[in-house]
C-alpha positions as semicolon CSV with decimal commas, in nm:
position;residue;x (nm);y (nm);z (nm)
1;M;7,745;4,633;2,356
2;Q;7,437;4,580;2,564
3;R;7,612;4,708;2,877
4;W;7,711;5,024;2,688
5;Q;7,353;5,075;2,579
6;K;7,234;5,052;2,945
7;K;7,467;5,327;3,058
8;K;7,365;5,545;2,765
9;T;6,998;5,490;2,839
10;H;7,024;5,585;3,213
11;F;7,252;5,890;3,181
12;P;6,975;6,143;3,089
13;L;6,765;6,022;3,386
14;I;7,053;6,064;3,634
15;A;7,133;6,411;3,497
16;L;6,769;6,513;3,524
17;I;6,749;6,405;3,888
18;F;7,074;6,587;3,966
19;F;6,960;6,916;3,810
20;V;6,620;6,898;3,983
21;F;6,800;6,849;4,317
22;I;7,025;7,151;4,255
23;A;6,730;7,372;4,157
24;F;6,531;7,267;4,462
25;S;6,828;7,337;4,692
26;I;6,875;7,686;4,548
27;L;6,505;7,771;4,584
28;Y;6,499;7,634;4,940
29;S;6,806;7,835;5,043
30;E;6,666;8,156;4,893
31;S;6,341;8,097;5,077
32;K;6,524;8,055;5,410
33;I;6,738;8,366;5,357
34;Q;6,430;8,571;5,266
35;G;6,257;8,443;5,579
36;I;6,551;8,544;5,797
37;H;6,567;8,890;5,641
38;R;6,194;8,934;5,702
39;E;6,250;8,834;6,066
40;Q;6,542;9,075;6,097
41;S;6,332;9,359;5,962
42;H;6,049;9,277;6,200
43;G;6,289;9,254;6,491
44;D;6,455;9,588;6,413
45;D;6,116;9,757;6,392
46;N;6,033;9,632;6,738
47;G;6,370;9,722;6,889
48;D;6,455;9,371;7,007
49;H;6,798;9,360;6,832
50;L;6,722;9,032;6,657
51;G;6,919;9,148;6,352
52;S;7,242;9,174;6,549
53;A;7,183;8,831;6,697
54;V;7,159;8,681;6,346
55;E;7,472;8,861;6,231
56;E;7,667;8,718;6,524
57;G;7,549;8,362;6,443
58;S;7,801;8,126;6,287
59;S;7,562;7,991;6,023
60;L;7,245;8,068;5,833
61;N;7,123;7,715;5,908
62;F;6,932;7,850;6,210
63;T;6,563;7,898;6,153
64;P;6,414;8,237;6,252
65;A;6,266;8,075;6,563
66;Q;6,606;7,946;6,668
67;N;6,756;8,290;6,622
68;L;6,482;8,430;6,842
69;N;6,585;8,178;7,107
70;L;6,945;8,291;7,072
71;S;6,837;8,648;7,135
72;K;6,660;8,539;7,454
73;K;6,966;8,358;7,581
74;S;7,197;8,650;7,505
75;P;7,007;8,972;7,584
76;V;7,164;9,304;7,498
77;S;7,356;9,434;7,800
78;I;7,219;9,724;7,998
79;D;7,422;10,044;7,996
80;K;7,369;10,411;8,084
81;S;7,177;10,468;7,758
82;T;6,919;10,196;7,836
83;T;6,563;10,321;7,877
84;C;6,224;10,173;7,953
85;V;5,968;10,205;7,673
86;S;5,697;10,170;7,936
87;T;5,672;10,079;8,304
88;V;5,424;9,858;8,487
89;R;5,393;9,755;8,850
90;Y;5,610;9,464;8,962
91;N;5,404;9,144;8,954
92;G;5,598;8,942;9,211
93;R;5,797;8,737;8,962
94;R;6,119;8,568;9,075
95;A;6,414;8,458;8,868
96;V;6,413;8,087;8,788
97;S;6,748;7,958;8,909
98;A;6,922;7,654;8,770
99;V;7,061;7,599;9,119
100;H;6,901;7,325;9,325
101;R;6,855;7,498;9,656
102;V;6,944;7,287;9,953
103;K;6,829;7,422;10,285
104;S;7,142;7,498;10,482
105;S;7,166;7,516;10,854
106;V;7,154;7,875;10,971
107;R;7,503;7,995;11,048
108;R;7,564;8,262;11,306
109;A;7,735;8,568;11,163
110;A;8,112;8,554;11,175
111;S;8,137;8,744;11,502
112;E;8,288;8,515;11,759
113;V;8,648;8,415;11,796
114;E;8,691;8,182;12,092
115;G;8,360;8,293;12,242
116;C;8,411;8,668;12,199
117;N;8,161;8,878;12,001
118;L;8,394;9,114;11,819
119;F;8,108;9,331;11,693
120;S;7,980;9,426;12,038
121;G;8,189;9,680;12,225
122;K;8,282;10,048;12,249
123;W;8,521;10,302;12,099
124;V;8,827;10,393;12,310
125;F;9,047;10,695;12,247
126;D;9,399;10,570;12,171
127;N;9,655;10,815;12,033
128;I;9,941;10,574;12,101
129;S;9,849;10,283;11,874
130;Y;9,643;10,478;11,619
131;P;9,625;10,576;11,342
132;L;9,765;10,267;11,170
133;Y;9,900;10,484;10,885
134;N;9,919;10,853;10,796
135;E;9,692;11,003;10,535
136;S;9,982;11,175;10,356
137;D;10,187;10,854;10,339
138;C;9,929;10,660;10,137
139;P;9,972;10,716;9,761
140;Y;9,631;10,558;9,694
141;M;9,430;10,792;9,917
142;S;9,108;10,923;9,764
143;D;9,032;11,296;9,761
144;Q;8,681;11,201;9,869
145;L;8,818;11,055;10,194
146;A;9,130;11,265;10,264
147;C;8,964;11,493;10,519
148;H;9,278;11,647;10,673
149;K;9,417;11,732;10,328
150;H;9,094;11,917;10,250
151;G;9,094;12,129;10,564
152;R;8,947;11,933;10,853
153;P;9,094;12,111;11,157
154;D;9,055;11,834;11,417
155;L;9,235;11,499;11,401
156;G;9,050;11,321;11,679
157;Y;8,878;11,085;11,433
158;H;9,222;10,925;11,372
159;F;9,263;10,795;11,726
160;W;8,961;10,583;11,810
161;R;9,015;10,211;11,863
162;W;8,735;9,953;11,863
163;Q;8,730;9,761;12,190
164;P;8,504;9,451;12,202
165;H;8,350;9,368;12,539
166;N;8,549;9,115;12,746
167;C;8,818;9,050;12,481
168;N;9,059;9,221;12,243
169;L;9,102;9,249;11,871
170;K;9,416;9,091;11,740
171;R;9,662;9,371;11,666
172;W;9,685;9,461;11,299
173;N;9,996;9,314;11,137
174;T;10,077;9,423;10,782
175;V;10,325;9,144;10,707
176;G;10,091;8,892;10,869
177;M;9,809;9,007;10,641
178;W;10,031;8,976;10,334
179;E;10,120;8,623;10,436
180;K;9,750;8,541;10,446
181;L;9,721;8,686;10,094
182;R;10,032;8,528;9,945
183;G;9,950;8,384;9,602
184;K;9,586;8,498;9,630
185;R;9,337;8,749;9,493
186;L;9,145;8,956;9,748
187;M;8,857;9,142;9,582
188;F;8,612;9,396;9,722
189;V;8,286;9,409;9,524
190;G;8,020;9,675;9,566
191;D;7,964;10,049;9,587
192;S;8,165;10,355;9,696
193;L;8,155;10,251;10,063
194;N;8,316;9,920;9,973
195;R;8,563;10,113;9,759
196;G;8,648;10,314;10,072
197;Q;8,720;9,989;10,256
198;W;8,940;9,879;9,964
199;I;9,135;10,208;9,974
200;S;9,175;10,162;10,350
201;M;9,317;9,815;10,285
202;L;9,565;9,953;10,031
203;C;9,678;10,218;10,279
204;L;9,719;9,953;10,549
205;L;9,918;9,721;10,322
206;Q;10,123;9,924;10,074
207;S;10,402;10,026;10,312
208;A;10,535;9,668;10,322
209;I;10,578;9,650;9,944
210;P;10,885;9,807;9,777
211;A;10,789;10,077;9,529
212;D;10,924;9,879;9,235
213;K;10,722;9,572;9,339
214;Q;10,379;9,740;9,354
215;S;10,154;9,867;9,077
216;I;9,792;9,960;9,021
217;T;9,572;9,969;8,712
218;P;9,400;10,295;8,613
219;N;9,059;10,358;8,768
220;S;8,812;10,132;8,588
221;E;8,529;9,892;8,662
222;L;8,791;9,650;8,799
223;T;9,091;9,819;8,961
224;I;9,382;9,595;9,062
225;F;9,670;9,660;9,305
226;R;9,954;9,410;9,255
227;A;10,223;9,313;9,504
228;E;10,484;9,122;9,305
229;N;10,685;8,995;9,602
230;Y;10,376;8,819;9,741
231;N;10,228;8,727;9,402
232;A;9,903;8,877;9,534
233;T;9,643;9,132;9,430
234;V;9,397;9,351;9,620
235;E;9,116;9,449;9,384
236;F;8,799;9,653;9,368
237;L;8,506;9,578;9,136
238;W;8,240;9,845;9,091
239;A;7,903;9,665;9,116
240;P;7,677;9,882;9,336
241;L;7,364;9,670;9,279
242;L;7,543;9,331;9,247
243;V;7,333;9,242;8,941
244;E;7,372;9,404;8,599
245;S;7,241;9,761;8,586
246;N;7,260;10,087;8,395
247;S;7,478;10,223;8,679
248;D;7,769;9,987;8,615
249;D;7,991;10,258;8,469
250;P;8,245;10,328;8,749
251;V;8,246;10,704;8,677
252;D;7,930;10,807;8,491
253;H;7,652;10,642;8,691
254;R;7,443;10,928;8,828
255;L;7,120;10,860;8,640
256;N;6,764;10,972;8,700
257;E;6,622;10,628;8,627
258;R;6,783;10,319;8,781
259;I;6,733;10,008;8,567
260;L;6,860;9,660;8,650
261;R;6,837;9,302;8,532
262;P;6,731;9,114;8,847
263;D;6,812;8,778;8,686
264;S;7,152;8,862;8,535
265;I;7,473;8,856;8,737
266;L;7,716;8,726;8,474
267;R;7,865;9,065;8,384
268;H;8,009;9,095;8,734
269;S;8,049;8,731;8,835
270;S;8,270;8,668;8,532
271;K;8,517;8,913;8,690
272;W;8,493;8,801;9,051
273;E;8,459;8,424;9,009
274;H;8,834;8,352;9,014
275;A;8,913;8,558;9,327
276;D;9,015;8,363;9,638
277;I;8,870;8,603;9,896
278;L;8,563;8,813;9,817
279;V;8,421;9,097;10,027
280;F;8,074;9,207;9,909
281;N;7,846;9,492;10,007
282;T;7,529;9,654;9,873
283;Y;7,281;9,880;10,048
284;L;7,310;10,255;9,995
285;W;7,196;10,260;9,634
286;W;6,875;10,078;9,725
287;R;6,780;10,363;9,962
288;Q;6,729;10,618;9,685
289;G;6,375;10,533;9,581
290;S;6,220;10,276;9,351
291;V;6,409;10,084;9,082
292;K;6,301;9,942;8,748
293;L;6,338;9,577;8,653
294;L;6,418;9,477;8,296
295;W;6,412;9,097;8,280
296;S;6,653;8,922;8,045
297;N;6,376;8,770;7,831
298;E;6,182;9,095;7,798
299;E;6,192;9,185;7,428
300;N;5,993;9,509;7,424
301;S;6,181;9,710;7,692
302;V;5,883;9,701;7,928
303;C;6,009;9,753;8,283
304;E;5,853;9,666;8,617
305;E;5,881;9,913;8,903
306;V;5,950;9,799;9,259
307;D;6,059;9,972;9,579
308;G;6,426;9,966;9,678
309;L;6,390;9,691;9,936
310;G;6,209;9,464;9,689
311;G;6,473;9,527;9,424
312;M;6,754;9,459;9,671
313;E;6,597;9,129;9,772
314;L;6,582;9,015;9,409
315;A;6,947;9,112;9,358
316;M;7,052;8,940;9,679
317;E;6,872;8,623;9,575
318;A;7,051;8,622;9,237
319;W;7,384;8,674;9,416
320;A;7,302;8,399;9,667
321;D;7,221;8,160;9,382
322;W;7,567;8,223;9,239
323;V;7,730;8,159;9,577
324;D;7,523;7,845;9,623
325;A;7,631;7,706;9,286
326;H;7,996;7,810;9,270
327;V;8,149;7,843;9,617
328;D;8,338;7,569;9,792
329;P;8,412;7,717;10,138
330;M;8,724;7,503;10,159
331;K;8,867;7,684;9,856
332;K;8,707;8,030;9,850
333;K;8,624;8,270;10,134
334;I;8,317;8,491;10,098
335;F;8,237;8,785;10,328
336;F;7,929;9,004;10,326
337;V;7,958;9,348;10,491
338;T;7,638;9,474;10,653
339;M;7,507;9,825;10,594
340;S;7,723;10,126;10,665
341;P;7,511;10,376;10,863
342;T;7,461;10,741;10,775
343;H;7,431;11,035;11,018
344;L;7,203;11,272;10,833
345;T;6,980;11,386;11,120
346;K;7,139;11,533;11,432
347;E;6,813;11,518;11,626
348;E;6,847;11,139;11,642
349;W;7,144;11,160;11,880
350;E;7,074;11,509;12,020
351;P;6,695;11,561;12,049
352;G;6,577;11,911;11,963
353;S;6,881;11,990;11,749
354;E;6,901;12,067;11,379
355;G;7,165;11,971;11,127
356;N;7,361;11,652;11,068
357;C;7,713;11,518;11,120
358;Y;7,878;11,852;11,040
359;N;8,105;11,973;11,323
360;E;8,071;11,646;11,519
361;T;8,402;11,551;11,680
362;Q;8,305;11,280;11,931
363;P;8,146;10,935;11,894
364;I;7,801;10,859;12,032
365;S;7,829;10,712;12,382
366;D;7,477;10,566;12,412
367;K;7,536;10,196;12,352
368;K;7,168;10,151;12,249
369;Y;7,180;10,418;11,981
370;W;7,033;10,319;11,645
371;G;6,969;10,576;11,373
372;S;6,732;10,584;11,078
373;G;7,030;10,540;10,845
374;S;7,027;10,169;10,930
375;D;6,708;10,005;10,810
376;L;6,594;9,706;11,018
377;P;6,363;9,552;10,751
378;T;6,662;9,550;10,513
379;M;6,881;9,382;10,773
380;R;6,616;9,116;10,834
381;M;6,588;9,051;10,460
382;V;6,967;9,017;10,426
383;E;6,977;8,781;10,723
384;K;6,706;8,565;10,564
385;V;6,893;8,542;10,232
386;L;7,228;8,471;10,396
387;S;7,086;8,208;10,629
388;R;7,036;7,958;10,347
389;L;7,401;7,980;10,245
390;G;7,530;7,825;10,566
391;S;7,908;7,824;10,602
392;K;7,964;7,957;10,249
393;V;7,939;8,320;10,367
394;S;8,076;8,497;10,674
395;V;7,913;8,823;10,785
396;L;8,111;9,130;10,888
397;N;7,853;9,309;11,100
398;I;7,994;9,661;11,097
399;T;7,659;9,841;11,140
400;Q;7,627;9,889;11,516
401;L;7,992;9,979;11,577
402;S;7,981;10,232;11,291
403;E;7,654;10,379;11,421
404;Y;7,845;10,533;11,710
405;R;8,086;10,722;11,483
406;K;7,895;11,035;11,388
407;D;8,234;11,211;11,397
408;G;8,392;10,997;11,127
409;H;8,240;11,142;10,807
410;P;8,408;11,385;10,563
411;T;8,129;11,645;10,595
412;I;8,264;11,946;10,398
413;Y;8,628;11,833;10,412
414;R;8,661;11,659;10,079
415;K;8,710;11,744;9,715
416;F;8,400;11,871;9,537
417;W;8,398;11,819;9,163
418;E;8,184;12,124;9,091
419;P;8,198;12,478;9,242
420;L;7,963;12,524;9,536
421;E;7,690;12,785;9,513
422;P;7,719;13,078;9,759
423;E;7,400;12,983;9,944
424;K;7,537;12,633;10,003
425;Q;7,869;12,764;10,125
426;A;7,680;12,973;10,380
427;N;7,515;12,657;10,518
428;P;7,779;12,380;10,554
429;S;7,527;12,122;10,675
430;S;7,346;12,147;10,341
431;Y;7,637;11,994;10,151
432;S;7,802;11,782;10,419
433;D;7,891;11,424;10,330
434;C;7,753;11,217;10,618
435;I;7,767;10,892;10,422
436;H;8,132;10,815;10,344
437;W;8,415;10,794;10,598
438;C;8,739;10,986;10,650
439;L;9,065;10,791;10,629
440;P;9,240;10,696;10,849
441;G;8,921;10,610;11,032
442;V;8,625;10,376;11,063
443;P;8,690;10,155;10,753
444;D;9,032;10,066;10,897
445;V;8,849;9,889;11,179
446;W;8,632;9,702;10,927
447;N;8,957;9,568;10,779
448;E;9,094;9,484;11,121
449;L;8,784;9,270;11,170
450;L;8,837;9,108;10,830
451;F;9,194;9,030;10,939
452;Q;9,056;8,836;11,238
453;F;8,863;8,591;11,018
454;L;9,116;8,517;10,746
């Protein structure tokens, strides 16, 4: 009887405590939700996309401050619609890398095979061994590079062979190259010049693959050629600035304002990280004026402006940090292709003349020739960045040998995507392409050099 009275006495007290706890919990939860909604509203007003970060969260148990942190860790990607609300001068900031940088011994560029500098030599006319393929026989030929198809009357650019001093290049062997690639992914990463080298590689390789054993994905950011009988791929990734930028669309990237994240490489590295052999380039897009930096933790879309060389150095450092952290040279081969020269000013190889590479049909014979299309400060910066990576990166130094080939560009013999104005048509030099290279041609030699080092 007494025990029953004890239970009866304590029941109202327990119930009271329970209901107070429930009420407090409800009030607390409502307070948190209201706080988050206030933070969302504030974030939307300031354009920092905090609202979307909260919506993507798995729980409302984050405080507003934690959600702000989440936004900083996962910034909204840059695309062609990205703009700068305002622009200030670059203040010298560098990305803080999680990589512990170990000073590597400086490694000489991959140029010597058994004591021979393969990048020092001359061009020799050879219409017996060259070209290595015919333009019309390559189903992957680009209309931007198919010069004979688009009316070039001379074919001399097909027949020049690179001859190093005091030694010879190993003869190109299509089956031998496929054996090197068996079971592997070879990926070219960079801009349209690197895409030209990739197309050259496809033209060099595709003849050894039966038609029913080869396939290619549609043109996209990552385009993949597959050879089933070798279980291998030869791929191209459009990443003209290496780091994330508003020019990462492989087709629609001609923008008045170039914006990049100098501390963000994940968009591209997530695609290239599993390749076995990587061939990188970047240069031409940094020669088109200043760029704007939009750091990953910048919440108000304030950009910093820097000249092209400064922007390229920041991008190269971010790329080098990735290589430093992720590349085991025993398992993955990394190549960096030096700048591809332009021939925009004829006076540089023929003093007193006007024009550019239009109508040029012979290489430059002056072995000391160096044009303004190859920027020495840029080369020194690239050398400095690469020097700390030691044996993790091999350099394909194609600059000097390509400098001689003023005859190798498409000029007016390519597809133009828009009708040319009459005044331009009357002056072919005004619309000549002296940047890219006809195929077959100079990029085939770049791939012959790559073949030497694999």
